[in-house]
RORO-643862 format. One record per residue (C-alpha): residue in three letters; z, y, x. Coordinates in nm, 3 decimals, padded with zeros to 5 digits. Example, Ala and Ser with C-alpha at 12.3 -4.5 7.8 and 13.67 -1.06 7.14 Angstrom:
<atom ALA, <00.780, -00.450, 01.230>>
<atom SER, <00.714, -00.106, 01.367>>
//
This chain:
<atom MET, <02.730, -00.575, 01.412>>
<atom GLY, <02.629, -00.445, 01.757>>
<atom ASP, <02.257, -00.380, 01.762>>
<atom VAL, <02.199, -00.461, 01.392>>
<atom ALA, <02.092, -00.171, 01.169>>
<atom ILE, <02.020, -00.358, 00.842>>
<atom ARG, <02.141, -00.697, 00.726>>
<atom ALA, <02.043, -00.823, 00.380>>
<atom LEU, <02.177, -01.158, 00.264>>
<atom GLY, <02.034, -01.335, -00.042>>
<atom LEU, <01.929, -01.018, -00.224>>
<atom SER, <01.816, -01.077, -00.582>>
<atom LYS, <01.744, -00.836, -00.865>>
<atom GLN, <01.697, -00.938, -01.226>>
<atom TYR, <01.561, -00.711, -01.500>>
<atom ARG, <01.568, -00.767, -01.874>>
<atom ILE, <01.236, -00.703, -02.047>>
<atom GLY, <01.266, -00.548, -02.391>>
<atom ALA, <01.629, -00.444, -02.350>>
<atom ARG, <01.726, -00.131, -02.542>>
<atom GLU, <01.998, 00.123, -02.497>>
<atom ARG, <02.310, 00.030, -02.692>>
<atom ARG, <02.381, 00.253, -02.987>>
<atom GLN, <02.647, 00.178, -03.246>>
<atom THR, <02.643, 00.491, -03.458>>
<atom THR, <02.627, 00.305, -03.790>>
<atom LEU, <02.771, -00.013, -03.942>>
<atom ARG, <02.422, -00.167, -03.928>>
<atom ASP, <02.401, -00.097, -03.551>>
<atom GLN, <02.741, -00.259, -03.496>>
<atom LEU, <02.641, -00.568, -03.694>>
<atom ALA, <02.312, -00.596, -03.505>>
<atom HIS, <02.491, -00.563, -03.170>>
<atom GLY, <02.734, -00.834, -03.276>>
<atom ALA, <02.448, -01.067, -03.362>>
<atom VAL, <02.288, -01.006, -03.022>>
<atom GLY, <02.616, -01.087, -02.850>>
<atom PHE, <02.651, -01.407, -03.053>>
<atom PHE, <02.307, -01.533, -02.950>>
<atom ARG, <02.367, -01.449, -02.585>>
<atom ARG, <02.701, -01.627, -02.584>>
<atom ASN, <02.524, -01.933, -02.719>>
<atom GLY, <02.273, -01.930, -02.438>>
<atom ARG, <01.981, -01.778, -02.627>>
<atom PRO, <01.833, -01.434, -02.555>>
<atom ALA, <01.792, -01.181, -02.832>>
<atom ALA, <01.452, -01.164, -03.001>>
<atom GLY, <01.204, -00.961, -02.799>>
<atom GLU, <01.404, -00.990, -02.477>>
<atom ASP, <01.322, -01.179, -02.160>>
<atom THR, <01.420, -01.156, -01.795>>
<atom ILE, <01.231, -01.144, -01.468>>
<atom TRP, <01.343, -01.167, -01.108>>
<atom ALA, <01.188, -00.869, -00.927>>
<atom LEU, <01.355, -00.994, -00.608>>
<atom LYS, <01.487, -01.344, -00.542>>
<atom ASP, <01.700, -01.460, -00.249>>
<atom VAL, <01.555, -01.225, 00.016>>
<atom SER, <01.732, -01.209, 00.351>>
<atom ILE, <01.635, -00.991, 00.646>>
<atom GLU, <01.802, -00.862, 00.961>>
<atom VAL, <01.661, -00.554, 01.134>>
<atom LYS, <01.779, -00.441, 01.475>>
<atom LYS, <01.833, -00.078, 01.574>>
<atom GLY, <01.509, 00.089, 01.682>>
<atom GLU, <01.293, -00.180, 01.519>>
<atom VAL, <00.995, -00.084, 01.299>>
<atom VAL, <00.930, -00.345, 01.030>>
<atom GLY, <00.645, -00.347, 00.779>>
<atom ILE, <00.675, -00.485, 00.426>>
<atom ILE, <00.357, -00.596, 00.249>>
<atom GLY, <00.262, -00.785, -00.063>>
<atom ARG, <00.070, -00.750, -00.385>>
<atom ASN, <00.173, -00.517, -00.667>>
<atom GLY, <00.491, -00.650, -00.824>>
<atom ALA, <00.588, -00.850, -00.516>>
<atom GLY, <00.929, -00.677, -00.492>>
<atom LYS, <00.866, -00.435, -00.205>>
<atom SER, <00.990, -00.118, -00.376>>
<atom THR, <01.281, -00.305, -00.536>>
<atom LEU, <01.399, -00.414, -00.192>>
<atom LEU, <01.393, -00.057, -00.059>>
<atom ARG, <01.572, 00.077, -00.368>>
<atom ILE, <01.853, -00.172, -00.314>>
<atom LEU, <01.879, -00.083, 00.054>>
<atom SER, <01.879, 00.288, -00.040>>
<atom ARG, <02.171, 00.228, -00.280>>
<atom ILE, <01.959, 00.353, -00.571>>
<atom THR, <02.007, 00.027, -00.758>>
<atom GLU, <02.259, -00.255, -00.727>>
<atom PRO, <02.149, -00.612, -00.655>>
<atom THR, <02.213, -00.879, -00.916>>
<atom GLU, <02.303, -01.122, -00.638>>
<atom GLY, <02.356, -01.098, -00.263>>
<atom ARG, <02.461, -00.803, -00.050>>
<atom ALA, <02.316, -00.552, 00.194>>
<atom GLU, <02.490, -00.407, 00.498>>
<atom ILE, <02.363, -00.079, 00.647>>
<atom TYR, <02.488, 00.052, 00.981>>
<atom GLY, <02.380, 00.413, 01.022>>
<atom ARG, <02.269, 00.724, 00.835>>
<atom VAL, <01.990, 00.633, 00.588>>
<atom GLY, <01.696, 00.848, 00.480>>
<atom SER, <01.459, 00.738, 00.204>>
<atom LEU, <01.100, 00.846, 00.149>>
<atom LEU, <01.051, 00.654, -00.174>>
<atom GLU, <00.910, 00.911, -00.415>>
<atom VAL, <00.771, 01.219, -00.247>>
<atom GLY, <00.872, 01.538, -00.425>>
<atom THR, <01.169, 01.403, -00.619>>
<atom GLY, <01.401, 01.696, -00.687>>
<atom PHE, <01.140, 01.973, -00.671>>
<atom HIS, <01.190, 02.242, -00.934>>
<atom PRO, <00.866, 02.399, -01.068>>
<atom GLU, <01.019, 02.743, -01.124>>
<atom LEU, <01.148, 02.773, -00.766>>
<atom THR, <00.935, 02.893, -00.477>>
<atom GLY, <00.818, 02.673, -00.195>>
<atom ARG, <01.088, 02.821, 00.028>>
<atom GLU, <01.364, 02.754, -00.225>>
<atom ASN, <01.241, 02.400, -00.286>>
<atom ILE, <01.252, 02.325, 00.086>>
<atom TYR, <01.626, 02.399, 00.084>>
<atom LEU, <01.679, 02.217, -00.246>>
<atom ASN, <01.485, 01.905, -00.150>>
<atom GLY, <01.631, 01.904, 00.201>>
<atom ALA, <01.983, 01.909, 00.055>>
<atom ILE, <01.895, 01.621, -00.179>>
<atom LEU, <01.773, 01.420, 00.121>>
<atom GLY, <02.103, 01.487, 00.300>>
<atom MET, <02.004, 01.766, 00.540>>
<atom THR, <02.251, 02.045, 00.615>>
<atom LYS, <02.157, 02.413, 00.576>>
<atom THR, <02.175, 02.459, 00.953>>
<atom GLU, <01.938, 02.166, 01.000>>
<atom ILE, <01.694, 02.305, 00.742>>
<atom ASN, <01.706, 02.651, 00.904>>
<atom ARG, <01.622, 02.499, 01.240>>
<atom LYS, <01.326, 02.302, 01.104>>
<atom PHE, <01.204, 02.548, 00.840>>
<atom ASP, <00.911, 02.690, 01.038>>
<atom ASP, <00.798, 02.342, 01.144>>
<atom ILE, <00.808, 02.220, 00.783>>
<atom VAL, <00.598, 02.513, 00.658>>
<atom ALA, <00.347, 02.475, 00.942>>
<atom PHE, <00.317, 02.101, 00.882>>
<atom ALA, <00.252, 02.155, 00.510>>
<atom GLU, <-00.003, 02.431, 00.584>>
<atom ILE, <00.117, 02.654, 00.298>>
<atom GLU, <00.234, 02.963, 00.488>>
<atom LYS, <00.054, 03.201, 00.249>>
<atom PHE, <00.215, 03.047, -00.058>>
<atom ILE, <00.570, 02.985, 00.062>>
<atom HIS, <00.710, 03.252, -00.175>>
<atom THR, <00.505, 03.127, -00.476>>
<atom PRO, <00.668, 02.905, -00.742>>
<atom VAL, <00.550, 02.547, -00.691>>
<atom LYS, <00.434, 02.525, -01.054>>
<atom HIS, <00.131, 02.724, -00.935>>
<atom TYR, <00.059, 02.483, -00.647>>
<atom SER, <-00.229, 02.241, -00.658>>
<atom SER, <-00.135, 01.873, -00.650>>
<atom GLY, <-00.243, 01.859, -00.284>>
<atom MET, <-00.022, 02.154, -00.186>>
<atom TYR, <00.270, 02.001, -00.375>>
<atom VAL, <00.256, 01.665, -00.200>>
<atom ARG, <00.197, 01.826, 00.141>>
<atom LEU, <00.513, 02.032, 00.108>>
<atom ALA, <00.712, 01.739, -00.028>>
<atom PHE, <00.610, 01.508, 00.256>>
<atom ALA, <00.668, 01.781, 00.515>>
<atom VAL, <01.030, 01.815, 00.404>>
<atom ALA, <01.087, 01.440, 00.397>>
<atom ALA, <00.910, 01.383, 00.731>>
<atom HIS, <01.140, 01.628, 00.912>>
<atom HIS, <01.451, 01.450, 00.791>>
<atom GLU, <01.604, 01.272, 01.093>>
<atom PRO, <01.822, 00.981, 00.982>>
<atom GLU, <01.906, 00.683, 01.199>>
<atom ILE, <01.744, 00.447, 00.946>>
<atom LEU, <01.430, 00.547, 00.756>>
<atom LEU, <01.303, 00.364, 00.446>>
<atom VAL, <00.943, 00.454, 00.364>>
<atom ASP, <00.754, 00.348, 00.050>>
<atom GLU, <00.380, 00.421, 00.042>>
<atom VAL, <00.416, 00.793, 00.115>>
<atom LEU, <00.115, 00.810, 00.349>>
<atom ALA, <-00.120, 00.788, 00.050>>
<atom VAL, <-00.076, 01.160, -00.025>>
<atom GLY, <-00.309, 01.452, 00.028>>
<atom ASP, <-00.661, 01.450, 00.170>>
<atom ALA, <-00.792, 01.243, 00.461>>
<atom ALA, <-00.701, 01.505, 00.725>>
<atom PHE, <-00.344, 01.533, 00.600>>
<atom GLN, <-00.305, 01.156, 00.578>>
<atom LYS, <-00.406, 01.138, 00.944>>
<atom LYS, <-00.139, 01.396, 01.024>>
<atom CYS, <00.117, 01.195, 00.825>>
<atom LEU, <00.027, 00.881, 01.017>>
<atom GLY, <00.076, 01.067, 01.344>>
<atom LYS, <00.416, 01.188, 01.229>>
<atom MET, <00.524, 00.837, 01.134>>
<atom GLY, <00.405, 00.716, 01.474>>
<atom ASP, <00.627, 00.978, 01.639>>
<atom VAL, <00.924, 00.860, 01.431>>
<atom ALA, <00.863, 00.502, 01.542>>
<atom GLU, <00.845, 00.605, 01.908>>
<atom GLU, <01.173, 00.799, 01.885>>
<atom GLY, <01.364, 00.474, 01.855>>
<atom ARG, <01.471, 00.509, 01.493>>
<atom THR, <01.491, 00.206, 01.265>>
<atom VAL, <01.210, 00.206, 01.009>>
<atom LEU, <01.130, -00.016, 00.710>>
<atom PHE, <00.777, 00.071, 00.603>>
<atom VAL, <00.612, -00.040, 00.276>>
<atom SER, <00.237, 00.014, 00.245>>
<atom HIS, <-00.078, -00.133, 00.095>>
<atom ASN, <-00.270, 00.015, 00.387>>
<atom LEU, <-00.282, -00.284, 00.618>>
<atom GLN, <-00.446, -00.088, 00.897>>
<atom VAL, <-00.147, 00.149, 00.901>>
<atom ILE, <00.091, -00.148, 00.899>>
<atom SER, <-00.097, -00.296, 01.194>>
<atom THR, <-00.081, 00.034, 01.383>>
<atom LEU, <00.286, 00.117, 01.327>>
<atom THR, <00.462, -00.218, 01.326>>
<atom LYS, <00.498, -00.532, 01.537>>
<atom ARG, <00.697, -00.727, 01.278>>
<atom THR, <00.614, -00.760, 00.907>>
<atom LEU, <00.783, -00.914, 00.604>>
<atom LEU, <00.546, -01.061, 00.344>>
<atom LEU, <00.672, -01.078, -00.015>>
<atom ASP, <00.518, -01.258, -00.311>>
<atom ASN, <00.666, -01.280, -00.662>>
<atom GLY, <00.996, -01.141, -00.537>>
<atom ARG, <01.039, -01.395, -00.258>>
<atom SER, <01.002, -01.368, 00.118>>
<atom ILE, <00.723, -01.605, 00.225>>
<atom PHE, <00.679, -01.485, 00.584>>
<atom ASP, <00.876, -01.283, 00.838>>
<atom GLY, <00.731, -01.251, 01.185>>
<atom GLN, <00.466, -01.087, 01.400>>
<atom THR, <00.245, -00.842, 01.212>>
<atom TYR, <-00.085, -01.000, 01.309>>
<atom ALA, <00.032, -01.335, 01.167>>
<atom ALA, <00.160, -01.171, 00.846>>
<atom LEU, <-00.175, -00.996, 00.795>>
<atom ALA, <-00.359, -01.323, 00.854>>
<atom GLN, <-00.154, -01.490, 00.581>>
<atom TYR, <-00.193, -01.192, 00.349>>
<atom ARG, <-00.572, -01.214, 00.382>>
<atom HIS, <-00.563, -01.551, 00.210>>
<atom PHE, <-00.439, -01.390, -00.113>>
<atom TRP, <-00.683, -01.309, -00.395>>
<atom HIS, <-00.960, -01.542, -00.293>>
<atom SER, <-01.063, -01.886, -00.411>>
<atom SER, <-01.116, -02.194, -00.196>>
<atom GLU, <-01.478, -02.078, -00.150>>
<atom GLY, <-01.360, -01.752, 00.008>>
<atom GLU, <-01.423, -01.536, -00.298>>
<atom TYR, <-01.213, -01.246, -00.418>>
<atom LEU, <-01.146, -01.280, -00.790>>
<atom SER, <-00.984, -00.983, -00.961>>
<atom PRO, <-00.708, -01.033, -01.217>>
<atom ASN, <-00.816, -00.705, -01.383>>
<atom ALA, <-01.155, -00.686, -01.551>>
<atom SER, <-01.157, -00.322, -01.668>>
<atom THR, <-01.270, -00.098, -01.381>>
<atom GLY, <-01.303, -00.212, -01.022>>
<atom ILE, <-01.426, -00.501, -00.810>>
<atom LEU, <-01.434, -00.811, -01.029>>
<atom ARG, <-01.567, -01.045, -00.765>>
<atom ALA, <-01.661, -01.033, -00.399>>
<atom ARG, <-01.813, -01.309, -00.189>>
<atom VAL, <-01.927, -01.361, 00.169>>
<atom ILE, <-02.212, -01.613, 00.194>>
<atom THR, <-02.164, -01.787, 00.528>>
<atom SER, <-02.384, -02.034, 00.713>>
<atom GLU, <-02.128, -02.316, 00.708>>
<atom PRO, <-01.859, -02.447, 00.468>>
<atom ASN, <-01.499, -02.321, 00.480>>
<atom GLN, <-01.608, -01.961, 00.543>>
<atom ILE, <-01.740, -02.041, 00.893>>
<atom HIS, <-02.039, -01.835, 01.008>>
<atom ARG, <-02.259, -01.901, 01.308>>
<atom PHE, <-02.295, -01.613, 01.551>>
<atom GLY, <-02.626, -01.425, 01.513>>
<atom HIS, <-02.725, -01.571, 01.176>>
<atom PRO, <-02.793, -01.339, 00.877>>
<atom LEU, <-02.481, -01.260, 00.673>>
<atom THR, <-02.482, -01.182, 00.300>>
<atom PHE, <-02.219, -01.005, 00.088>>
<atom GLU, <-02.217, -01.004, -00.292>>
<atom PHE, <-02.012, -00.776, -00.517>>
<atom GLU, <-01.960, -00.761, -00.890>>
<atom ILE, <-01.829, -00.424, -01.008>>
<atom ALA, <-01.720, -00.311, -01.355>>
<atom PHE, <-01.687, 00.038, -01.501>>
<atom GLN, <-01.523, 00.096, -01.838>>
<atom ARG, <-01.721, 00.418, -01.871>>
<atom LYS, <-02.025, 00.554, -01.692>>
<atom PRO, <-01.923, 00.728, -01.367>>
<atom ARG, <-02.080, 01.065, -01.295>>
<atom SER, <-02.161, 00.969, -00.938>>
<atom GLY, <-02.048, 00.625, -00.829>>
<atom ALA, <-01.969, 00.555, -00.466>>
<atom PHE, <-01.912, 00.210, -00.320>>
<atom SER, <-01.858, 00.114, 00.043>>
<atom PHE, <-01.703, -00.165, 00.242>>
<atom GLN, <-01.588, -00.233, 00.595>>
<atom ILE, <-01.578, -00.548, 00.801>>
<atom VAL, <-01.240, -00.547, 00.978>>
<atom ASP, <-01.095, -00.776, 01.243>>
<atom HIS, <-00.771, -00.976, 01.229>>
<atom GLN, <-00.569, -00.661, 01.307>>
<atom MET, <-00.742, -00.467, 01.026>>
<atom ARG, <-00.939, -00.254, 01.273>>
<atom PRO, <-01.277, -00.148, 01.127>>
<atom ILE, <-01.574, -00.301, 01.310>>
<atom VAL, <-01.867, -00.231, 01.077>>
<atom HIS, <-01.885, 00.021, 00.793>>
<atom LEU, <-02.151, -00.008, 00.521>>
<atom TRP, <-02.188, 00.213, 00.218>>
<atom LEU, <-02.398, 00.264, -00.093>>
<atom PHE, <-02.422, 00.604, -00.263>>
<atom ASP, <-02.656, 00.592, -00.559>>
<atom SER, <-02.619, 00.799, -00.874>>
<atom ASP, <-02.926, 00.672, -01.056>>
<atom ARG, <-02.985, 00.300, -01.046>>
<atom PRO, <-02.663, 00.101, -00.999>>
<atom TRP, <-02.437, 00.363, -01.154>>
<atom SER, <-02.652, 00.466, -01.450>>
<atom HIS, <-02.443, 00.285, -01.709>>
<atom ALA, <-02.100, 00.146, -01.787>>
<atom GLY, <-02.042, -00.228, -01.770>>
<atom THR, <-02.096, -00.479, -01.491>>
<atom ILE, <-02.314, -00.415, -01.185>>
<atom ARG, <-02.402, -00.676, -00.924>>
<atom LEU, <-02.485, -00.575, -00.568>>
<atom ARG, <-02.598, -00.775, -00.267>>
<atom CYS, <-02.594, -00.657, 00.095>>
<atom LEU, <-02.785, -00.846, 00.366>>
<atom LEU, <-02.707, -00.801, 00.737>>
<atom SER, <-03.002, -00.956, 00.917>>
<atom LYS, <-02.852, -00.926, 01.267>>
<atom PRO, <-02.472, -00.888, 01.242>>
<atom LYS, <-02.336, -00.816, 01.589>>
<atom LEU, <-01.982, -00.946, 01.543>>
<atom TYR, <-01.782, -01.101, 01.823>>
<atom LEU, <-01.628, -01.443, 01.780>>
<atom GLY, <-01.312, -01.429, 01.572>>
<atom GLN, <-01.166, -01.381, 01.225>>
<atom TYR, <-01.275, -01.103, 00.989>>
<atom SER, <-01.222, -00.984, 00.633>>
<atom LEU, <-01.341, -00.701, 00.406>>
<atom VAL, <-01.201, -00.368, 00.292>>
<atom THR, <-01.377, -00.220, -00.012>>
<atom HIS, <-01.368, 00.133, -00.154>>
<atom LEU, <-01.482, 00.228, -00.504>>
<atom SER, <-01.474, 00.586, -00.631>>
<atom ASP, <-01.649, 00.855, -00.834>>
<atom ARG, <-01.787, 01.113, -00.591>>
<atom ALA, <-01.826, 01.391, -00.848>>
<atom SER, <-01.467, 01.376, -00.975>>
<atom GLN, <-01.326, 01.250, -00.641>>
<atom GLU, <-01.142, 00.987, -00.841>>
<atom LYS, <-01.060, 00.675, -00.642>>
<atom HIS, <-01.084, 00.372, -00.867>>
<atom GLU, <-00.987, 00.097, -00.626>>
<atom THR, <-00.934, 00.006, -00.262>>
<atom LEU, <-00.896, -00.359, -00.163>>
<atom GLU, <-00.792, -00.481, 00.181>>
<atom GLY, <-00.804, -00.816, 00.355>>
<atom ILE, <-01.027, -00.990, 00.099>>
<atom CYS, <-01.289, -01.262, 00.160>>
<atom PRO, <-01.177, -01.378, 00.507>>
<atom PHE, <-01.440, -01.547, 00.724>>
<atom GLU, <-01.476, -01.658, 01.085>>
<atom ILE, <-01.754, -01.613, 01.339>>
<atom VAL, <-01.805, -01.912, 01.570>>
<atom MET, <-02.033, -01.970, 01.869>>
<atom ASP, <-02.385, -02.100, 01.841>>
<atom ALA, <-02.687, -02.070, 02.068>>
<atom ILE, <-02.720, -01.694, 02.129>>
<atom PRO, <-03.071, -01.562, 02.063>>
<atom ARG, <-03.214, -01.359, 02.353>>
<atom GLU, <-03.222, -01.036, 02.150>>
<atom TYR, <-02.841, -01.055, 02.107>>
<atom GLU, <-02.757, -01.046, 02.474>>
<atom TRP, <-02.573, -00.729, 02.572>>
<atom ARG, <-02.340, -00.622, 02.847>>
<atom PRO, <-01.964, -00.681, 02.800>>
<atom GLY, <-01.783, -00.377, 02.669>>
<atom THR, <-02.062, -00.243, 02.448>>
<atom CYS, <-02.008, -00.244, 02.073>>
<atom THR, <-02.226, -00.178, 01.771>>
<atom TYR, <-02.045, 00.001, 01.488>>
<atom LEU, <-02.333, 00.072, 01.252>>
<atom GLU, <-02.567, -00.198, 01.129>>
<atom GLU, <-02.894, -00.178, 00.940>>
<atom ALA, <-02.838, -00.335, 00.601>>
<atom THR, <-03.050, -00.411, 00.297>>
<atom TRP, <-02.891, -00.340, -00.041>>
<atom ALA, <-03.017, -00.487, -00.366>>
<atom VAL, <-02.913, -00.451, -00.729>>
<atom MET, <-02.893, -00.799, -00.873>>
//
């Protein structure tokens, strides 16, 4: 036991698709249930039923005070793992051992009552999370200040905006002080300023020496908060080690052998993204022009489409940010739009890079899609043109780019 906070051994979770609640209120229901049992006993599932393994044979050991990230695509099993460790659901196979008081930030705002005031919901939600009344009293002012809702603390939360609601919910959860904290994508709440505050709070938690398991699709946050990361895919653990290595492996998801991103969803979002490099195998010679191509689909015409992308390094730190805001030409209709961006003089140091893309509707502030770690490529040395010589330590963050609608 000693310095171990979490030990999971062979965790697996199976779900039955199409299963229905058992009801035997009539003779017909009893006969139908009997038929289902007969087929199952003979090794065949009932019609319309199938099973999936949301988690399969996952083992992990986390030491006290360690901060571990968990990443993977949607449906990889990340949330299922945290729900098992939180004792919300039981594993189908395997076991989990937890040594210490556990706090879970899995669904922000769970337990809030719309008819109660903000003040009353702080006490209600705090109690649900396991906080004592004395503990809530001591932290009450800090919670209210963090949520920035002092003027509305005596107003029923049914009158809150969605932003106020999630700010209060996260503020309560963030001031919970368990020995082990399980966090599932809760930093994606509120506006950009509040998300920055949330990130700072999670950084403080990590520095206090508490054990944290942190699930997020925001790879930059994972890179900032963690040194070790578990990578899941299709319910299985495929990597467990240093964060930079996990992110490097994750970047190879969702792209073809030519370095393209190919979307599995063709409704609204980025269908295809490609970096056109100067050499095969996504190798690009330093100083040569660099071209990016994007294929974007909208099911319906956006009021004011906004598309941007970043070039990020191997630790998901943004190096170059490029954007396109155009309400008339590219976004004038629904359907597929093709864009090309040319960087004539990309000032990128030698190393590995990938793209982060953002697609939204500016008028409605609706975010359609954010993709991270797609289209990896590498910059290698070549003869450096004279105009690219600069002193060590200087860095160019904004590049002149040429956009074209294809």
